[in-house]
N, CA, C and O atoms as a Tripos MOL2 file, in Angstrom:
@<TRIPOS>MOLECULE
protein
  248   247    62     0     0
PROTEIN
NO_CHARGES

@<TRIPOS>ATOM
      1 N          19.1740   36.8020  -92.2770 N.3       1 UNK1
      2 CA         18.7870   37.3890  -91.0140 C.3       1 UNK1
      3 C          18.8130   36.2700  -89.9580 C.2       1 UNK1
      4 O          18.2520   35.1920  -90.1540 O.2       1 UNK1
      5 N          19.4610   36.5540  -88.8680 N.am      2 UNK2
      6 CA         19.5640   35.5370  -87.8150 C.3       2 UNK2
      7 C          18.2850   35.4960  -86.9920 C.2       2 UNK2
      8 O          17.4100   36.3520  -87.1220 O.2       2 UNK2
      9 N          18.2010   34.4960  -86.1550 N.am      3 UNK3
     10 CA         17.0140   34.3220  -85.3080 C.3       3 UNK3
     11 C          16.8430   35.5120  -84.3620 C.2       3 UNK3
     12 O          15.7290   35.9970  -84.1610 O.2       3 UNK3
     13 N          17.9490   35.9770  -83.7840 N.am      4 UNK4
     14 CA         17.8930   37.1190  -82.8590 C.3       4 UNK4
     15 C          17.4100   38.3790  -83.5720 C.2       4 UNK4
     16 O          16.6160   39.1390  -83.0170 O.2       4 UNK4
     17 N          17.8780   38.6030  -84.7810 N.am      5 UNK5
     18 CA         17.4520   39.7780  -85.5470 C.3       5 UNK5
     19 C          15.9610   39.7110  -85.8570 C.2       5 UNK5
     20 O          15.2620   40.7230  -85.7970 O.2       5 UNK5
     21 N          15.4800   38.5200  -86.1860 N.am      6 UNK6
     22 CA         14.0490   38.3570  -86.4540 C.3       6 UNK6
     23 C          13.2180   38.6580  -85.2100 C.2       6 UNK6
     24 O          12.1700   39.2980  -85.2940 O.2       6 UNK6
     25 N          13.6930   38.1920  -84.0630 N.am      7 UNK7
     26 CA         12.9740   38.4430  -82.8030 C.3       7 UNK7
     27 C          12.9640   39.9360  -82.4910 C.2       7 UNK7
     28 O          11.9340   40.4800  -82.0930 O.2       7 UNK7
     29 N          14.1120   40.6050  -82.6720 N.am      8 UNK8
     30 CA         14.1900   42.0520  -82.4240 C.3       8 UNK8
     31 C          13.2600   42.8150  -83.3660 C.2       8 UNK8
     32 O          12.5760   43.7500  -82.9510 O.2       8 UNK8
     33 N          13.2410   42.4090  -84.6340 N.am      9 UNK9
     34 CA         12.3840   43.0720  -85.6160 C.3       9 UNK9
     35 C          10.9110   42.8940  -85.2410 C.2       9 UNK9
     36 O          10.1290   43.8420  -85.3120 O.2       9 UNK9
     37 N          10.5390   41.6870  -84.8460 N.am     10 UNK10
     38 CA          9.1570   41.4250  -84.4430 C.3      10 UNK10
     39 C           8.7820   42.2470  -83.2150 C.2      10 UNK10
     40 O           7.6690   42.7660  -83.1290 O.2      10 UNK10
     41 N           9.7070   42.3660  -82.2640 N.am     11 UNK11
     42 CA          9.4470   43.1570  -81.0580 C.3      11 UNK11
     43 C           9.2620   44.6320  -81.4070 C.2      11 UNK11
     44 O           8.3730   45.2920  -80.8710 O.2      11 UNK11
     45 N          10.1000   45.1480  -82.3050 N.am     12 UNK12
     46 CA          9.9780   46.5500  -82.7160 C.3      12 UNK12
     47 C           8.6390   46.8110  -83.4050 C.2      12 UNK12
     48 O           7.9960   47.8330  -83.1650 O.2      12 UNK12
     49 N           8.2310   45.8860  -84.2530 N.am     13 UNK13
     50 CA          6.9490   46.0440  -84.9450 C.3      13 UNK13
     51 C           5.7990   46.0180  -83.9450 C.2      13 UNK13
     52 O           4.8540   46.7990  -84.0570 O.2      13 UNK13
     53 N           5.8810   45.1140  -82.9670 N.am     14 UNK14
     54 CA          4.8250   45.0210  -81.9550 C.3      14 UNK14
     55 C           4.7420   46.2970  -81.1260 C.2      14 UNK14
     56 O           3.6480   46.7800  -80.8360 O.2      14 UNK14
     57 N           5.8860   46.8400  -80.7470 N.am     15 UNK15
     58 CA          5.9060   48.0760  -79.9540 C.3      15 UNK15
     59 C           5.3490   49.2380  -80.7710 C.2      15 UNK15
     60 O           4.5630   50.0330  -80.2570 O.2      15 UNK15
     61 N           5.7470   49.3410  -82.0320 N.am     16 UNK16
     62 CA          5.2450   50.4210  -82.8870 C.3      16 UNK16
     63 C           3.7330   50.3140  -83.0580 C.2      16 UNK16
     64 O           3.0260   51.3220  -83.0350 O.2      16 UNK16
     65 N           3.2480   49.1040  -83.2280 N.am     17 UNK17
     66 CA          1.8010   48.8940  -83.3710 C.3      17 UNK17
     67 C           1.0720   49.2970  -82.0900 C.2      17 UNK17
     68 O           0.0200   49.9350  -82.1430 O.2      17 UNK17
     69 N           1.6280   48.9280  -80.9550 N.am     18 UNK18
     70 CA          1.0190   49.2760  -79.6680 C.3      18 UNK18
     71 C           0.9670   50.7950  -79.4800 C.2      18 UNK18
     72 O          -0.0340   51.3300  -79.0040 O.2      18 UNK18
     73 N           2.0360   51.4780  -79.8520 N.am     19 UNK19
     74 CA          2.0730   52.9420  -79.7360 C.3      19 UNK19
     75 C           1.0150   53.5720  -80.6350 C.2      19 UNK19
     76 O           0.3410   54.5160  -80.2230 O.2      19 UNK19
     77 N           0.8610   53.0670  -81.8450 N.am     20 UNK20
     78 CA         -0.1610   53.5900  -82.7600 C.3      20 UNK20
     79 C          -1.5620   53.3910  -82.1850 C.2      20 UNK20
     80 O          -2.4130   54.2730  -82.2960 O.2      20 UNK20
     81 N          -1.7980   52.2330  -81.5740 N.am     21 UNK21
     82 CA         -3.1070   51.9840  -80.9580 C.3      21 UNK21
     83 C          -3.3660   52.9450  -79.8050 C.2      21 UNK21
     84 O          -4.4810   53.4430  -79.6480 O.2      21 UNK21
     85 N          -2.3380   53.2080  -78.9940 N.am     22 UNK22
     86 CA         -2.4970   54.1480  -77.8850 C.3      22 UNK22
     87 C          -2.7900   55.5550  -78.3950 C.2      22 UNK22
     88 O          -3.6180   56.2620  -77.8210 O.2      22 UNK22
     89 N          -2.1150   55.9660  -79.4710 N.am     23 UNK23
     90 CA         -2.3730   57.2910  -80.0550 C.3      23 UNK23
     91 C          -3.8180   57.3910  -80.5340 C.2      23 UNK23
     92 O          -4.4980   58.3860  -80.2820 O.2      23 UNK23
     93 N          -4.2770   56.3560  -81.2230 N.am     24 UNK24
     94 CA         -5.6490   56.3620  -81.7340 C.3      24 UNK24
     95 C          -6.6500   56.3990  -80.5870 C.2      24 UNK24
     96 O          -7.6660   57.0890  -80.6690 O.2      24 UNK24
     97 N          -6.3690   55.6700  -79.5320 N.am     25 UNK25
     98 CA         -7.2690   55.6540  -78.3770 C.3      25 UNK25
     99 C          -7.2940   57.0110  -77.6870 C.2      25 UNK25
    100 O          -8.3500   57.4660  -77.2480 O.2      25 UNK25
    101 N          -6.1300   57.6630  -77.5900 N.am     26 UNK26
    102 CA         -6.0610   58.9830  -76.9700 C.3      26 UNK26
    103 C          -6.8500   60.0010  -77.7860 C.2      26 UNK26
    104 O          -7.5600   60.8320  -77.2190 O.2      26 UNK26
    105 N          -6.7320   59.9430  -79.1080 N.am     27 UNK27
    106 CA         -7.4880   60.8650  -79.9590 C.3      27 UNK27
    107 C          -8.9860   60.6140  -79.8310 C.2      27 UNK27
    108 O          -9.7830   61.5530  -79.8160 O.2      27 UNK27
    109 N          -9.3590   59.3530  -79.7410 N.am     28 UNK28
    110 CA        -10.7690   59.0050  -79.5990 C.3      28 UNK28
    111 C         -11.3090   59.5210  -78.2700 C.2      28 UNK28
    112 O         -12.4200   60.0490  -78.2160 O.2      28 UNK28
    113 N         -10.5340   59.3730  -77.2020 N.am     29 UNK29
    114 CA        -10.9600   59.8540  -75.8900 C.3      29 UNK29
    115 C         -11.0950   61.3720  -75.9000 C.2      29 UNK29
    116 O         -12.0270   61.9200  -75.3110 O.2      29 UNK29
    117 N         -10.1690   62.0460  -76.5670 N.am     30 UNK30
    118 CA        -10.2140   63.5020  -76.6360 C.3      30 UNK30
    119 C         -11.4480   63.9630  -77.4050 C.2      30 UNK30
    120 O         -12.1170   64.9090  -76.9890 O.2      30 UNK30
    121 N         -11.7510   63.3190  -78.4990 N.am     31 UNK31
    122 CA        -12.9090   63.7300  -79.2870 C.3      31 UNK31
    123 C         -14.2040   63.4350  -78.5500 C.2      31 UNK31
    124 O         -15.1660   64.1920  -78.6760 O.2      31 UNK31
    125 N         -14.2500   62.3520  -77.7850 N.am     32 UNK32
    126 CA        -15.4680   62.0650  -77.0280 C.3      32 UNK32
    127 C         -15.6540   63.0880  -75.9210 C.2      32 UNK32
    128 O         -16.7860   63.4380  -75.5870 O.2      32 UNK32
    129 N         -14.5520   63.5770  -75.3410 N.am     33 UNK33
    130 CA        -14.6500   64.6210  -74.3260 C.3      33 UNK33
    131 C         -15.2110   65.8890  -74.9500 C.2      33 UNK33
    132 O         -16.0800   66.5400  -74.3700 O.2      33 UNK33
    133 N         -14.7150   66.2400  -76.1330 N.am     34 UNK34
    134 CA        -15.2120   67.4320  -76.8190 C.3      34 UNK34
    135 C         -16.6860   67.2840  -77.1570 C.2      34 UNK34
    136 O         -17.4520   68.2330  -76.9910 O.2      34 UNK34
    137 N         -17.0930   66.1240  -77.6230 N.am     35 UNK35
    138 CA        -18.4890   65.9450  -77.9940 C.3      35 UNK35
    139 C         -19.3870   65.9610  -76.7670 C.2      35 UNK35
    140 O         -20.5340   66.4030  -76.8460 O.2      35 UNK35
    141 N         -18.8820   65.4850  -75.6310 N.am     36 UNK36
    142 CA        -19.7080   65.5370  -74.4250 C.3      36 UNK36
    143 C         -19.9140   66.9830  -73.9850 C.2      36 UNK36
    144 O         -20.9950   67.3400  -73.5170 O.2      36 UNK36
    145 N         -18.8940   67.8090  -74.1300 N.am     37 UNK37
    146 CA        -19.0500   69.2250  -73.7950 C.3      37 UNK37
    147 C         -20.0470   69.8880  -74.7440 C.2      37 UNK37
    148 O         -20.8710   70.6960  -74.3140 O.2      37 UNK37
    149 N         -19.9750   69.5550  -76.0160 N.am     38 UNK38
    150 CA        -20.9000   70.1710  -76.9690 C.3      38 UNK38
    151 C         -22.3250   69.7090  -76.6980 C.2      38 UNK38
    152 O         -23.2660   70.4910  -76.8280 O.2      38 UNK38
    153 N         -22.4910   68.4280  -76.3170 N.am     39 UNK39
    154 CA        -23.8320   67.9460  -75.9670 C.3      39 UNK39
    155 C         -24.3700   68.6820  -74.7510 C.2      39 UNK39
    156 O         -25.5580   68.9980  -74.6920 O.2      39 UNK39
    157 N         -23.5030   68.9560  -73.7800 N.am     40 UNK40
    158 CA        -23.9240   69.6960  -72.5960 C.3      40 UNK40
    159 C         -24.3670   71.1010  -72.9890 C.2      40 UNK40
    160 O         -25.3780   71.5980  -72.4930 O.2      40 UNK40
    161 N         -23.6160   71.7370  -73.8760 N.am     41 UNK41
    162 CA        -23.9880   73.0750  -74.3390 C.3      41 UNK41
    163 C         -25.3210   73.0740  -75.0560 C.2      41 UNK41
    164 O         -26.1290   73.9840  -74.8700 O.2      41 UNK41
    165 N         -25.5580   72.0590  -75.8750 N.am     42 UNK42
    166 CA        -26.8300   71.9680  -76.6000 C.3      42 UNK42
    167 C         -27.9790   71.7840  -75.6210 C.2      42 UNK42
    168 O         -29.0370   72.3910  -75.7830 O.2      42 UNK42
    169 N         -27.7780   70.9490  -74.6060 N.am     43 UNK43
    170 CA        -28.8220   70.7360  -73.5990 C.3      43 UNK43
    171 C         -29.1430   72.0390  -72.8740 C.2      43 UNK43
    172 O         -30.3070   72.3380  -72.6040 O.2      43 UNK43
    173 N         -28.0970   72.8170  -72.5590 N.am     44 UNK44
    174 CA        -28.3250   74.0900  -71.8710 C.3      44 UNK44
    175 C         -29.1140   75.0450  -72.7600 C.2      44 UNK44
    176 O         -30.0180   75.7300  -72.2810 O.2      44 UNK44
    177 N         -28.7840   75.0980  -74.0410 N.am     45 UNK45
    178 CA        -29.5090   75.9780  -74.9550 C.3      45 UNK45
    179 C         -30.9710   75.5620  -75.0650 C.2      45 UNK45
    180 O         -31.8610   76.4130  -75.0730 O.2      45 UNK45
    181 N         -31.2210   74.2620  -75.1490 N.am     46 UNK46
    182 CA        -32.5970   73.7850  -75.2450 C.3      46 UNK46
    183 C         -33.3650   74.1100  -73.9730 C.2      46 UNK46
    184 O         -34.5450   74.4540  -74.0330 O.2      46 UNK46
    185 N         -32.7080   74.0040  -72.8230 N.am     47 UNK47
    186 CA        -33.3620   74.3370  -71.5610 C.3      47 UNK47
    187 C         -33.7350   75.8160  -71.5430 C.2      47 UNK47
    188 O         -34.8330   76.1750  -71.1200 O.2      47 UNK47
    189 N         -32.8280   76.6690  -71.9990 N.am     48 UNK48
    190 CA        -33.1170   78.1070  -72.0420 C.3      48 UNK48
    191 C         -34.2900   78.3930  -72.9730 C.2      48 UNK48
    192 O         -35.1480   79.2170  -72.6560 O.2      48 UNK48
    193 N         -34.3330   77.7160  -74.1200 N.am     49 UNK49
    194 CA        -35.4440   77.9220  -75.0580 C.3      49 UNK49
    195 C         -36.7640   77.5090  -74.4270 C.2      49 UNK49
    196 O         -37.7740   78.1970  -74.5680 O.2      49 UNK49
    197 N         -36.7450   76.3720  -73.7280 N.am     50 UNK50
    198 CA        -37.9590   75.8870  -73.0800 C.3      50 UNK50
    199 C         -38.4580   76.8930  -72.0510 C.2      50 UNK50
    200 O         -39.6550   77.1700  -71.9760 O.2      50 UNK50
    201 N         -37.5400   77.4370  -71.2590 N.am     51 UNK51
    202 CA        -37.9120   78.4120  -70.2340 C.3      51 UNK51
    203 C         -38.5190   79.6460  -70.8850 C.2      51 UNK51
    204 O         -39.5360   80.1590  -70.4170 O.2      51 UNK51
    205 N         -37.9090   80.1210  -71.9520 N.am     52 UNK52
    206 CA        -38.4310   81.3040  -72.6450 C.3      52 UNK52
    207 C         -39.8220   81.0190  -73.1940 C.2      52 UNK52
    208 O         -40.7120   81.8630  -73.0880 O.2      52 UNK52
    209 N         -40.0230   79.8370  -73.7820 N.am     53 UNK53
    210 CA        -41.3350   79.4940  -74.3250 C.3      53 UNK53
    211 C         -42.3800   79.4100  -73.2190 C.2      53 UNK53
    212 O         -43.5010   79.8920  -73.3830 O.2      53 UNK53
    213 N         -42.0190   78.8040  -72.1020 N.am     54 UNK54
    214 CA        -42.9740   78.6800  -70.9980 C.3      54 UNK54
    215 C         -43.3240   80.0440  -70.4200 C.2      54 UNK54
    216 O         -44.4800   80.2930  -70.0800 O.2      54 UNK54
    217 N         -42.3390   80.9270  -70.3050 N.am     55 UNK55
    218 CA        -42.6170   82.2750  -69.7960 C.3      55 UNK55
    219 C         -43.5460   83.0200  -70.7510 C.2      55 UNK55
    220 O         -44.4620   83.7220  -70.3230 O.2      55 UNK55
    221 N         -43.3000   82.8570  -72.0380 N.am     56 UNK56
    222 CA        -44.1560   83.5180  -73.0230 C.3      56 UNK56
    223 C         -45.5850   83.0190  -72.9370 C.2      56 UNK56
    224 O         -46.5210   83.8120  -73.0370 O.2      56 UNK56
    225 N         -45.7710   81.7330  -72.7550 N.am     57 UNK57
    226 CA        -47.1160   81.1710  -72.6380 C.3      57 UNK57
    227 C         -47.8080   81.6670  -71.3850 C.2      57 UNK57
    228 O         -48.9980   81.9830  -71.4100 O.2      57 UNK57
    229 N         -47.0650   81.7370  -70.2830 N.am     58 UNK58
    230 CA        -47.6880   82.1740  -69.0330 C.3      58 UNK58
    231 C         -48.0570   83.6540  -69.1060 C.2      58 UNK58
    232 O         -49.0600   84.0670  -68.5240 O.2      58 UNK58
    233 N         -47.2650   84.4520  -69.8060 N.am     59 UNK59
    234 CA        -47.5900   85.8710  -69.9390 C.3      59 UNK59
    235 C         -48.8240   86.0640  -70.8200 C.2      59 UNK59
    236 O         -49.6520   86.9360  -70.5550 O.2      59 UNK59
    237 N         -48.9420   85.2410  -71.8730 N.am     60 UNK60
    238 CA        -50.1010   85.3560  -72.7550 C.3      60 UNK60
    239 C         -51.3870   84.9360  -72.0540 C.2      60 UNK60
    240 O         -52.4450   85.5230  -72.2810 O.2      60 UNK60
    241 N         -51.2930   83.9220  -71.2040 N.am     61 UNK61
    242 CA        -52.4990   83.4150  -70.5530 C.3      61 UNK61
    243 C         -52.9300   84.2960  -69.3850 C.2      61 UNK61
    244 O         -54.0730   84.1930  -68.9400 O.2      61 UNK61
    245 N         -52.0610   85.1500  -68.8810 N.am     62 UNK62
    246 CA        -52.4020   85.9790  -67.7210 C.3      62 UNK62
    247 C         -53.2290   87.1790  -68.0970 C.2      62 UNK62
    248 O         -53.5940   87.9720  -67.2300 O.2      62 UNK62
@<TRIPOS>BOND
     1     1     2 1
     2     2     3 1
     3     3     4 2
     4     3     5 am
     5     5     6 1
     6     6     7 1
     7     7     8 2
     8     7     9 am
     9     9    10 1
    10    10    11 1
    11    11    12 2
    12    11    13 am
    13    13    14 1
    14    14    15 1
    15    15    16 2
    16    15    17 am
    17    17    18 1
    18    18    19 1
    19    19    20 2
    20    19    21 am
    21    21    22 1
    22    22    23 1
    23    23    24 2
    24    23    25 am
    25    25    26 1
    26    26    27 1
    27    27    28 2
    28    27    29 am
    29    29    30 1
    30    30    31 1
    31    31    32 2
    32    31    33 am
    33    33    34 1
    34    34    35 1
    35    35    36 2
    36    35    37 am
    37    37    38 1
    38    38    39 1
    39    39    40 2
    40    39    41 am
    41    41    42 1
    42    42    43 1
    43    43    44 2
    44    43    45 am
    45    45    46 1
    46    46    47 1
    47    47    48 2
    48    47    49 am
    49    49    50 1
    50    50    51 1
    51    51    52 2
    52    51    53 am
    53    53    54 1
    54    54    55 1
    55    55    56 2
    56    55    57 am
    57    57    58 1
    58    58    59 1
    59    59    60 2
    60    59    61 am
    61    61    62 1
    62    62    63 1
    63    63    64 2
    64    63    65 am
    65    65    66 1
    66    66    67 1
    67    67    68 2
    68    67    69 am
    69    69    70 1
    70    70    71 1
    71    71    72 2
    72    71    73 am
    73    73    74 1
    74    74    75 1
    75    75    76 2
    76    75    77 am
    77    77    78 1
    78    78    79 1
    79    79    80 2
    80    79    81 am
    81    81    82 1
    82    82    83 1
    83    83    84 2
    84    83    85 am
    85    85    86 1
    86    86    87 1
    87    87    88 2
    88    87    89 am
    89    89    90 1
    90    90    91 1
    91    91    92 2
    92    91    93 am
    93    93    94 1
    94    94    95 1
    95    95    96 2
    96    95    97 am
    97    97    98 1
    98    98    99 1
    99    99   100 2
   100    99   101 am
   101   101   102 1
   102   102   103 1
   103   103   104 2
   104   103   105 am
   105   105   106 1
   106   106   107 1
   107   107   108 2
   108   107   109 am
   109   109   110 1
   110   110   111 1
   111   111   112 2
   112   111   113 am
   113   113   114 1
   114   114   115 1
   115   115   116 2
   116   115   117 am
   117   117   118 1
   118   118   119 1
   119   119   120 2
   120   119   121 am
   121   121   122 1
   122   122   123 1
   123   123   124 2
   124   123   125 am
   125   125   126 1
   126   126   127 1
   127   127   128 2
   128   127   129 am
   129   129   130 1
   130   130   131 1
   131   131   132 2
   132   131   133 am
   133   133   134 1
   134   134   135 1
   135   135   136 2
   136   135   137 am
   137   137   138 1
   138   138   139 1
   139   139   140 2
   140   139   141 am
   141   141   142 1
   142   142   143 1
   143   143   144 2
   144   143   145 am
   145   145   146 1
   146   146   147 1
   147   147   148 2
   148   147   149 am
   149   149   150 1
   150   150   151 1
   151   151   152 2
   152   151   153 am
   153   153   154 1
   154   154   155 1
   155   155   156 2
   156   155   157 am
   157   157   158 1
   158   158   159 1
   159   159   160 2
   160   159   161 am
   161   161   162 1
   162   162   163 1
   163   163   164 2
   164   163   165 am
   165   165   166 1
   166   166   167 1
   167   167   168 2
   168   167   169 am
   169   169   170 1
   170   170   171 1
   171   171   172 2
   172   171   173 am
   173   173   174 1
   174   174   175 1
   175   175   176 2
   176   175   177 am
   177   177   178 1
   178   178   179 1
   179   179   180 2
   180   179   181 am
   181   181   182 1
   182   182   183 1
   183   183   184 2
   184   183   185 am
   185   185   186 1
   186   186   187 1
   187   187   188 2
   188   187   189 am
   189   189   190 1
   190   190   191 1
   191   191   192 2
   192   191   193 am
   193   193   194 1
   194   194   195 1
   195   195   196 2
   196   195   197 am
   197   197   198 1
   198   198   199 1
   199   199   200 2
   200   199   201 am
   201   201   202 1
   202   202   203 1
   203   203   204 2
   204   203   205 am
   205   205   206 1
   206   206   207 1
   207   207   208 2
   208   207   209 am
   209   209   210 1
   210   210   211 1
   211   211   212 2
   212   211   213 am
   213   213   214 1
   214   214   215 1
   215   215   216 2
   216   215   217 am
   217   217   218 1
   218   218   219 1
   219   219   220 2
   220   219   221 am
   221   221   222 1
   222   222   223 1
   223   223   224 2
   224   223   225 am
   225   225   226 1
   226   226   227 1
   227   227   228 2
   228   227   229 am
   229   229   230 1
   230   230   231 1
   231   231   232 2
   232   231   233 am
   233   233   234 1
   234   234   235 1
   235   235   236 2
   236   235   237 am
   237   237   238 1
   238   238   239 1
   239   239   240 2
   240   239   241 am
   241   241   242 1
   242   242   243 1
   243   243   244 2
   244   243   245 am
   245   245   246 1
   246   246   247 1
   247   247   248 2
@<TRIPOS>SUBSTRUCTURE
     1 UNK1         2 RESIDUE 1 A UNK
     2 UNK2         6 RESIDUE 1 A UNK
     3 UNK3        10 RESIDUE 1 A UNK
     4 UNK4        14 RESIDUE 1 A UNK
     5 UNK5        18 RESIDUE 1 A UNK
     6 UNK6        22 RESIDUE 1 A UNK
     7 UNK7        26 RESIDUE 1 A UNK
     8 UNK8        30 RESIDUE 1 A UNK
     9 UNK9        34 RESIDUE 1 A UNK
    10 UNK10       38 RESIDUE 1 A UNK
    11 UNK11       42 RESIDUE 1 A UNK
    12 UNK12       46 RESIDUE 1 A UNK
    13 UNK13       50 RESIDUE 1 A UNK
    14 UNK14       54 RESIDUE 1 A UNK
    15 UNK15       58 RESIDUE 1 A UNK
    16 UNK16       62 RESIDUE 1 A UNK
    17 UNK17       66 RESIDUE 1 A UNK
    18 UNK18       70 RESIDUE 1 A UNK
    19 UNK19       74 RESIDUE 1 A UNK
    20 UNK20       78 RESIDUE 1 A UNK
    21 UNK21       82 RESIDUE 1 A UNK
    22 UNK22       86 RESIDUE 1 A UNK
    23 UNK23       90 RESIDUE 1 A UNK
    24 UNK24       94 RESIDUE 1 A UNK
    25 UNK25       98 RESIDUE 1 A UNK
    26 UNK26      102 RESIDUE 1 A UNK
    27 UNK27      106 RESIDUE 1 A UNK
    28 UNK28      110 RESIDUE 1 A UNK
    29 UNK29      114 RESIDUE 1 A UNK
    30 UNK30      118 RESIDUE 1 A UNK
    31 UNK31      122 RESIDUE 1 A UNK
    32 UNK32      126 RESIDUE 1 A UNK
    33 UNK33      130 RESIDUE 1 A UNK
    34 UNK34      134 RESIDUE 1 A UNK
    35 UNK35      138 RESIDUE 1 A UNK
    36 UNK36      142 RESIDUE 1 A UNK
    37 UNK37      146 RESIDUE 1 A UNK
    38 UNK38      150 RESIDUE 1 A UNK
    39 UNK39      154 RESIDUE 1 A UNK
    40 UNK40      158 RESIDUE 1 A UNK
    41 UNK41      162 RESIDUE 1 A UNK
    42 UNK42      166 RESIDUE 1 A UNK
    43 UNK43      170 RESIDUE 1 A UNK
    44 UNK44      174 RESIDUE 1 A UNK
    45 UNK45      178 RESIDUE 1 A UNK
    46 UNK46      182 RESIDUE 1 A UNK
    47 UNK47      186 RESIDUE 1 A UNK
    48 UNK48      190 RESIDUE 1 A UNK
    49 UNK49      194 RESIDUE 1 A UNK
    50 UNK50      198 RESIDUE 1 A UNK
    51 UNK51      202 RESIDUE 1 A UNK
    52 UNK52      206 RESIDUE 1 A UNK
    53 UNK53      210 RESIDUE 1 A UNK
    54 UNK54      214 RESIDUE 1 A UNK
    55 UNK55      218 RESIDUE 1 A UNK
    56 UNK56      222 RESIDUE 1 A UNK
    57 UNK57      226 RESIDUE 1 A UNK
    58 UNK58      230 RESIDUE 1 A UNK
    59 UNK59      234 RESIDUE 1 A UNK
    60 UNK60      238 RESIDUE 1 A UNK
    61 UNK61      242 RESIDUE 1 A UNK
    62 UNK62      246 RESIDUE 1 A UNK
């Protein structure tokens, strides 16, 4: 293998590695977006439960 072929091979490996890292980062960003939406949904559900509990307490005390 000549010097030029070795350099080309190293460049191809570096580019492939970089592409794999970008794919992994994109998947990670996508999953964090999904988890943030699910956390928001959970917070909304907990808020609704709290409101229902507070209304129930106020009705009982009246």
